[in-house]
C-alpha positions, -999 to +999 in steps of 0.1 A: +436+507+202+404+502+222+390+523+251+407+554+239+442+540+247+468+552+222+504+543+215+527+570+228+562+556+225+576+525+208+612+513+207+621+488+180+655+471+183+672+501+198+710+499+201+734+526+213+772+526+211+798+552+216+832+556+197+817+534+169+843+517+148+872+525+171+890+501+194+874+519+223+838+513+210+814+509+240+781+492+234+756+505+260+721+494+248+714+461+231+683+455+210+658+473+233+621+469+222+590+478+242+560+501+240+544+527+262+507+536+258+486+564+272+474+543+301+509+533+312+525+542+346+558+525+345+591+523+364+625+519+347+649+501+370+683+485+370+716+487+387+740+516+382+757+512+348+728+492+333+721+519+307+691+536+323+704+572+317+714+564+281+679+549+274+662+578+290+682+602+268+672+582+237+635+581+247+636+618+254+651+625+219+681+640+236+704+614+220+700+592+189+703+555+188+731+539+168+705+515+152+668+506+156+638+529+155+620+551+180+585+560+173+568+589+192+531+592+186+537+567+157+562+590+140+595+575+132+622+598+146+654+585+129+647+603+096+637+636+113+660+666+112+675+678+145+651+707+144+621+684+139+632+663+169+637+693+190+602+706+182+587+672+189+605+669+222+595+704+232+558+698+225+553+661+234+578+652+262+578+666+297+609+660+318+612+659+356+647+654+371+661+646+405+673+682+407+644+704+398+665+730+379+641+759+387+653+794+379+659+812+411+651+847+397+617+836+385+585+830+404+569+796+406+544+806+379+571+818+355+591+787+361+560+766+350+557+788+319+593+785+309+588+756+283+561+777+266+584+807+266+612+787+250+588+773+224+567+804+215+581+835+232+559+856+255+532+835+271+495+845+264+469+852+290+455+817+283+490+802+289+492+820+323+457+808+332+467+772+324+499+775+344+479+787+374+456+757+369+485+733+369+499+749+401+465+744+417+466+708+405+499+703+424+485+722+455+505+754+451+480+779+437+486+802+467+524+801+462+525+811+425+544+843+432+571+828+453+606+822+441+621+787+445+642+796+475+610+805+493+596+769+487+604+736+504+622+709+484+589+690+479+572+722+468+599+729+443+596+694+428+559+699+425+566+731+405+589+711+383+560+686+377+537+714+367+564+728+344+566+693+327+529+694+321+525+729+307+530+718+270+503+691+275+529+664+266+520+628+256+550+614+276+564+623+310+600+611+317+610+614+353+646+607+364+648+599+401+621+626+408+619+617+445+656+611+451+662+643+470+630+642+490+620+630+524+596+600+525+565+621+530+573+645+502+583+616+480+550+599+485+532+631+477+551+636+444+546+599+435+508+602+440+509+634+420+524+615+390+496+589+394+469+615+394+485+632+363+487+600+343+450+593+348+438+629+344+459+638+314+462+603+298+499+607+292+524+579+295+546+582+326+580+566+330+598+569+364+634+560+367+639+550+404+661+530+427+633+529+453+618+495+452+587+507+471+580+532+443+588+508+414+565+481+429+537+506+431+539+512+394+518+491+370+548+481+350+585+476+356+609+479+327+641+463+339+676+468+324+707+448+331+740+454+312+721+474+286+697+445+279+660+444+285+652+419+313+615+425+314+589+451+305+559+434+321+529+444+341+529+436+378+507+409+390+475+423+406+483+432+442 
């Protein structure tokens, strides 16, 4: 691709069913195909029950599709072992959830370092320096030693964003990341994702019910009844 833009994620005919072959078989995703590149800042939208959570789990390599292929960094993932998928997920995908899932006994800095600890054990001095850099990027450099219960909800979510970035992932998946925040904190976190996408050249996909946020993204990927309605760029605003 030109201008340094690279393919991050590609879904090719993804289907997902549960209870396959049984009378209770439930088909959740139907022939989903789209691509996310390193310059993409996209929203995933759709009514409750449309398959957003299932699709997010498939994209995050937390669940496997029933059929179709998912490519992450142009690597087909269907033939990988579970260990290979886990390693790829741990190094190339950063997750941010509606609930930040910070560990209360750990400082903000150690919470940011947690993915590296899980991947490699004790963090190096270089790891700690990078985690401090990320906390500075999210405006929390002076609060690195505080525990989550000493931070506001918006600050805790910014720690979670820094944690998602610590492995230098190619893809950030955020599931309702502003759902528990007031409007001012939500706007701050949203702008933080924008800044991150540009600076780190990672694809960002936000699942949101907030139309103001989805309309501010460059792309909207819309699901309805497990089917892709659109994956288009917004018209210039």
